[in-house]
C-alpha positions in Angstrom: 12.2 -9.4 0.8 9.7 -7.0 -0.7 7.0 -5.5 2.1 4.0 -3.5 0.1 2.1 -0.9 2.1 -1.6 -0.6 0.1 -3.5 2.9 1.3 -4.0 6.3 0.0 -2.9 8.4 2.5 -4.5 7.9 5.6 -3.4 7.9 9.2 -3.5 4.6 9.7 -1.7 4.4 6.2 0.9 6.2 7.6 1.0 4.8 11.2 1.6 1.5 9.2 4.5 2.6 7.6 6.2 4.7 9.9 5.7 1.5 12.1 7.1 -1.2 9.5 10.0 1.7 9.0 11.1 1.7 12.7 10.8 -2.1 13.3 13.0 -2.5 10.0 15.2 -0.2 12.1 15.0 -2.3 14.7 15.6 -5.4 13.3 19.0 -3.3 11.3 17.8 -4.6 8.0 18.5 -2.0 5.4 17.9 -4.9 2.4 13.9 -5.3 2.9 12.1 -3.0 -0.2 9.3 -1.3 0.8 7.2 -0.2 -1.8 4.1 1.8 -0.7 1.2 1.3 -2.7 -1.3 4.0 -3.1 -2.8 3.7 -7.0 -6.2 2.8 -6.0 -6.2 -0.2 -9.1 -3.1 -1.2 -7.5 -4.5 -1.7 -4.4 -8.1 -3.6 -5.6 -5.9 -6.4 -7.0 -5.1 -7.2 -3.2 -8.1 -6.0 -1.1 -10.9 -3.5 -1.5 -10.3 0.3 -0.8 -12.6 0.8 2.0 -10.3 -2.1 4.0 -7.3 0.1 3.7 -5.0 0.1 5.0 -3.5 -3.6 4.3 0.1 -5.2 4.8 1.0 -7.7 2.1 4.6 -9.2 3.3 7.0 -11.2 0.0 3.0 -11.0 -1.9 0.5 -12.8 1.1 -1.9 -10.6 2.7 -1.1 -10.5 6.5 -3.0 -7.5 7.4 -5.8 -5.3 6.4 -8.2 -2.2 8.3 -5.7 -1.7 11.1 -2.0 -1.4 12.3 -0.9 -4.2 13.2 0.1 -4.4 17.7 4.5 -3.6 17.2 4.9 -7.2 18.5 3.2 -9.0 15.9 4.2 -7.3 12.5 7.8 -7.7 14.2 6.9 -11.5 14.3 5.6 -11.2 10.6 8.8 -9.6 9.5 10.5 -11.9 11.2 8.7 -15.1 10.2 9.2 -13.9 6.4 12.9 -13.1 7.1 14.0 -16.1 7.9 12.1 -18.2 4.8 
């Protein structure tokens, strides 16, 4: 599984990255690749820059412009791990 965090280093981008990392630790999953995408051209492949942070799980954009609630993010990650 690949999780991409789209952002240029804003506070919410860093919060999202920390939350993803914490949930994966809680799930005991060290096999998930987490990529921080901070290149503006690469981010624009998914979303306009004014919509960061963005979250992509297995090439599916699941969130933009916010840090999802921990419970919701955990649900998305668990569903992706099952499929």
